[in-house]
C-alpha positions in Angstrom: 41.1 186.5 115.3 40.4 187.3 110.8 36.6 189.2 110.8 34.3 188.4 107.3 32.3 191.5 106.8 29.3 190.7 104.5 27.1 193.1 103.2 22.6 191.8 102.6 19.6 192.2 102.0 17.8 192.9 104.7 15.1 189.9 105.2 15.0 187.7 108.4 15.4 184.5 106.5 18.6 185.9 104.8 19.7 187.3 108.1 19.2 183.9 109.7 20.3 181.7 107.3 23.7 183.6 106.5 24.6 183.2 110.0 23.6 179.8 110.5 25.7 179.1 107.7 28.6 180.7 109.0 28.3 179.1 112.0 28.0 175.8 110.7 31.2 176.7 108.2 33.4 177.7 111.4 32.2 174.3 113.2 32.8 171.7 110.4 36.6 173.5 109.1 37.8 174.9 112.3 38.8 178.1 110.9 39.1 181.2 113.1 37.2 183.5 111.9 33.9 185.7 112.6 31.1 187.2 110.6 29.9 190.4 110.8 26.8 190.5 108.9 25.1 194.0 107.9 21.1 194.0 106.7 20.2 196.8 104.2 17.1 197.4 102.3 17.7 197.7 98.5 19.1 201.5 97.8 21.3 201.6 100.7 22.9 198.2 99.9 23.1 199.3 96.6 25.0 202.6 97.5 27.2 200.4 100.0 28.5 198.0 97.7 28.7 199.5 94.2 27.6 203.1 94.7 30.7 204.2 97.1 32.6 201.3 95.6 32.9 199.7 99.3 33.7 196.4 97.6 36.5 197.6 95.7 37.7 199.5 99.2 38.1 196.5 101.3 35.0 197.7 103.0 33.0 194.5 102.4 34.2 190.9 101.8 31.4 189.2 100.2 27.8 191.0 99.0 24.6 190.1 98.2 24.2 191.3 95.0 20.9 190.8 92.6 21.9 189.8 89.2 20.7 193.1 87.8 23.8 194.6 89.6 26.4 192.8 88.8 27.2 194.5 84.8 27.2 197.4 86.6 29.7 196.0 89.3 31.8 194.2 87.4 32.3 197.5 85.2 33.3 199.2 87.6 36.2 196.6 89.0 34.4 195.8 92.0 34.1 192.0 91.7 36.6 189.5 92.3 36.3 186.9 89.1 35.8 183.4 90.8 36.8 181.4 87.7 40.2 181.2 89.1 39.2 180.0 92.8 36.6 177.5 91.1 39.8 175.5 89.1 41.7 175.6 92.1 38.5 174.5 94.9 35.7 173.9 93.1 32.1 173.8 93.9 30.7 170.1 94.2 28.2 169.0 91.4 28.3 172.3 90.1 26.9 173.4 87.7 24.9 170.1 87.1 22.7 170.4 89.9 21.7 174.0 89.3 19.2 175.2 86.4 21.1 176.6 83.6 19.2 180.0 84.5 21.1 180.2 87.5 24.6 179.8 86.2 24.6 181.7 82.8 23.3 185.6 83.9 26.7 185.9 86.1 28.9 184.4 83.3 30.1 187.6 81.0 33.2 189.9 80.5 35.5 186.6 80.9 34.5 185.5 84.4 32.2 184.3 86.7 31.1 187.1 89.3 28.2 185.3 91.6 27.4 182.2 93.4 24.1 182.1 93.1 22.3 182.0 96.8 18.5 183.0 96.4 16.0 182.4 93.9 12.3 181.9 93.2 10.9 183.5 90.0 7.8 185.9 89.9 5.0 183.7 89.7 1.1 183.9 91.0 0.5 183.5 94.9 -2.9 183.2 95.7 -4.7 182.0 98.9 -6.2 178.7 97.6 -8.7 178.8 100.1 -10.2 181.8 99.5 -10.6 181.5 95.6 -12.2 178.1 96.6 -14.8 179.5 98.7 -15.8 182.1 96.2 -15.9 179.4 93.4 -12.9 181.4 91.2 -11.1 180.1 89.2 -7.1 180.6 89.1 -6.6 183.8 87.0 -5.1 182.7 83.4 -5.4 186.7 82.2 -4.8 189.7 83.6 -8.5 190.7 83.3 -9.1 187.6 85.2 -6.5 188.4 87.9 -8.0 191.9 88.5 -11.7 190.4 88.7 -10.5 188.2 90.8 -9.2 191.2 93.1 -12.1 192.6 93.4 -14.1 189.8 94.2 -11.9 188.9 97.0 -11.5 192.4 98.2 -13.1 193.3 102.1 -11.1 195.8 103.7 -13.6 195.8 106.3 -12.2 192.1 107.0 -8.5 193.4 106.8 -8.5 192.0 103.3 -7.4 193.1 100.1 -7.6 191.5 96.7 -4.3 192.2 95.7 -1.3 194.4 96.7 1.3 196.4 94.4 5.1 197.1 95.8 5.4 200.5 94.4 8.2 201.9 96.5 10.9 203.3 94.3 13.6 201.0 95.0 14.4 199.6 91.3 12.7 196.6 92.1 9.0 195.6 92.4 7.5 198.5 90.1 10.7 198.1 87.1 10.0 194.3 87.0 5.9 194.8 87.2 6.3 196.9 84.2 8.6 194.6 82.0 6.5 191.7 83.0 3.3 193.1 81.9 4.7 194.2 78.6 6.5 190.6 77.7 3.1 188.9 78.8 1.6 191.4 76.0 4.0 189.8 73.4 5.9 193.0 73.2 10.1 193.8 74.6 11.1 196.2 77.0 14.0 196.5 75.4 15.9 196.0 72.2 18.8 194.5 73.2 20.1 197.3 75.7 18.2 199.9 74.6 15.2 200.9 76.4 11.6 200.3 74.4 9.5 201.9 76.6 6.6 203.6 73.7 5.4 200.4 72.1 1.9 199.7 71.8 2.5 196.8 75.0 4.2 199.4 77.0 1.4 201.5 76.4 -1.0 198.6 77.6 1.1 197.7 80.5 1.3 201.1 82.1 -2.2 201.8 81.6 -3.1 198.3 83.3 -0.6 199.2 86.0 -2.3 202.6 87.0 -5.6 201.5 86.9 -4.9 198.8 89.3 -3.2 200.9 91.7 -6.1 203.2 91.3 -8.7 200.6 92.1 -9.4 200.9 95.9 -12.2 198.0 95.0 -9.1 196.0 95.1 -6.1 197.2 96.1 -4.0 197.2 99.3 -3.8 201.2 100.5 -0.6 202.8 101.1 1.4 201.2 98.0 3.9 203.6 97.6 5.4 202.7 100.7 5.6 198.9 99.9 8.5 197.2 98.8 8.6 193.9 97.8 9.6 192.2 101.1 6.6 194.2 103.0 4.2 193.1 100.4 5.2 189.6 100.6 4.5 190.1 104.9 1.0 191.4 104.1 -0.2 188.3 102.3 1.8 186.1 105.1 -0.2 188.2 107.2 -3.4 187.0 105.8 -4.3 190.5 104.3 -4.1 189.7 100.5 -5.9 187.1 98.5 -3.9 186.8 95.7 -0.6 188.7 94.0 2.1 188.8 91.3 5.6 188.4 93.7 8.4 186.3 94.2 8.1 182.6 95.0 10.0 183.0 97.9 7.2 185.1 99.3 4.6 181.9 98.4 7.3 179.6 100.8 7.8 182.2 103.6 4.3 182.2 103.7 3.8 178.7 104.3 6.5 178.0 106.6 7.0 180.7 108.9 6.1 180.8 112.5 4.3 184.0 112.6 2.4 183.4 109.2 -1.3 183.2 109.5 -1.5 181.8 106.2 0.4 178.5 106.2 -1.1 175.6 104.4 -3.3 177.9 102.4 -1.2 179.4 99.9 -0.4 178.1 96.0 1.2 179.3 92.7 0.7 179.4 89.3 2.0 181.0 86.6 1.3 184.5 85.9 -1.4 186.2 84.1 -1.3 186.2 80.1 -2.2 189.8 78.7 -4.0 190.7 75.6 -2.2 188.7 72.8 0.3 187.3 75.1 1.6 184.7 77.4 2.5 183.9 80.5 6.2 184.7 81.4 8.1 185.0 84.3 10.9 187.1 85.5 14.6 185.3 86.2 16.2 187.9 88.8 18.4 186.1 91.7 20.5 186.8 94.5 24.2 186.1 94.4 27.2 185.9 96.6 29.8 188.1 95.2 33.2 188.5 96.4 34.7 192.0 96.5 37.9 193.1 94.5 39.4 194.9 97.1 38.8 192.1 100.5 41.8 190.6 101.7 40.1 187.4 102.4 39.6 186.4 98.7 40.3 182.7 99.9 38.5 182.4 102.9 35.5 184.4 101.5 35.5 181.5 98.9 35.5 179.1 100.9 32.6 179.9 102.8 30.7 180.4 99.4 31.8 176.9 99.0 30.2 176.4 101.9 27.2 177.9 101.5 26.3 175.9 98.0 26.5 172.5 99.6 23.5 170.7 99.3 22.5 170.9 103.2 23.4 174.5 103.5 21.1 175.4 100.2 18.2 173.2 101.7 19.1 175.2 105.2 18.6 178.4 102.9 15.4 177.5 102.4 14.1 175.9 105.8 15.4 179.5 106.9 12.4 181.1 104.9 14.6 181.9 101.7 14.7 180.0 98.1 17.7 177.2 98.1 19.2 177.0 94.1 19.6 173.9 94.2 17.9 171.0 92.1 18.4 168.8 95.2 16.6 171.5 97.1 14.0 172.0 94.6 13.3 167.9 94.5 13.9 167.0 98.3 10.6 165.3 100.3 10.8 167.4 103.3 10.4 170.0 101.7 8.0 169.5 99.3 5.9 168.0 102.1 5.8 171.3 103.5 5.3 172.9 100.5 3.9 171.3 97.8 4.7 173.2 94.9 8.5 173.7 95.8 9.1 171.4 92.7 7.3 173.9 90.3 10.7 176.2 90.3 11.9 174.2 87.6 9.0 174.7 85.3 9.1 178.3 86.8 13.0 178.6 85.1 12.1 177.2 81.8 9.8 179.8 81.3 11.3 183.0 82.9 13.2 185.7 81.1 16.2 187.9 82.3 16.9 191.9 82.0 19.9 192.4 79.7 23.3 192.7 81.5 24.4 196.6 81.0 26.0 198.1 83.7 23.0 200.8 83.4 20.1 198.9 84.6 20.0 200.2 88.0 19.6 203.5 86.8 17.3 203.0 84.2 15.4 201.1 86.9 15.1 204.2 88.7 13.5 205.9 85.3 10.6 203.5 85.5 9.9 204.2 89.1 9.7 207.7 88.8 7.3 206.7 85.8 5.1 204.3 88.0 5.4 207.5 90.9 4.2 209.8 87.6 1.3 207.5 86.4 -0.4 206.2 90.0 0.2 210.0 91.2 -1.1 212.1 88.4 -3.3 212.2 85.6 -0.6 212.9 82.9 -1.6 211.2 79.6 0.4 207.8 79.4 2.0 208.5 76.1 4.0 211.5 77.3 4.5 209.8 80.0 6.1 207.0 78.7 8.0 208.9 76.0 9.5 210.8 78.7 10.5 207.5 80.3 12.0 206.7 76.7 14.4 209.9 76.3 15.6 209.9 80.2 15.9 205.9 79.7 18.2 206.5 76.6 20.4 208.7 77.9 21.2 206.1 80.3 21.9 203.3 77.4 
């Protein structure tokens, strides 16, 4: 019997959804195959699929990849071009039932390199009950965000104002830095070249290191928290508001173990001085390895995952579906009243440059954030050092 191997991001909803989708695929198609899904954290996943070239060696038929990794994987010959598969076995309603922001980032170098699977741009995620009880308006600026977090910080009750995910995995620290630059009217990249020494970058880093060092607002042990752990902390009722992925709001409103179901809401991210609210568009795709010996089977499974019922299942399990049919689904919006706002968030989202060096640059920013939050070195000195290191990769 054929075995389909998938490397996936460790997150309960991903793990349960992909298994249920495969079970439905096998049942409805009659295919004789089994699924081996191996869940990994971000750095091990990148290493298994890309760093050690597992996708080219045939170790993985399919991998969960975030869009920041696609250019690197494609440039190294690790990915199967999905265009020929689409030509012979199209995906129903594609691309009409997807936001253009979910179907263009993976289209480059003459190919299409991954089917969108899990979505959810960054936004402000907050406890509606806590803000209402304190008479605090939803923050529209970062200064208001900081003040609201301070007002709602009550560690004696196990409640923290906000949380930062500073674990150095090339993920939230990097994204937070870029979002804060954008929201102040700056640009973290000039084309593919890093631009980390602008006044906006200086203000962004100052704000983040100030927030991280403010014990009167922040949840402890930020250096040990990645995006998933910070989202779970919110679902445990321990965080009042945070800048994080839309998916963690939906998870907190639906997961059986969540303590804040029915108390969650989302809003646009705050703006900085001289800037405006900007979201970030980074999402997870299912990609087929260039070395897979089961490419037709893998594509058939990707097509199945992309159907409307299976995309809704992704949401039901606690992740975020990528089809507009899911975003506007009446049942979904009854459980998660803000789900339909995904279209708006995508219209106001920015993406990262499609460069093969983005993962390496993200770890430079990890080091920048580590130094900023653990030392007293001047901001300008840290940014200049990060610029030199990042330019070496660009």
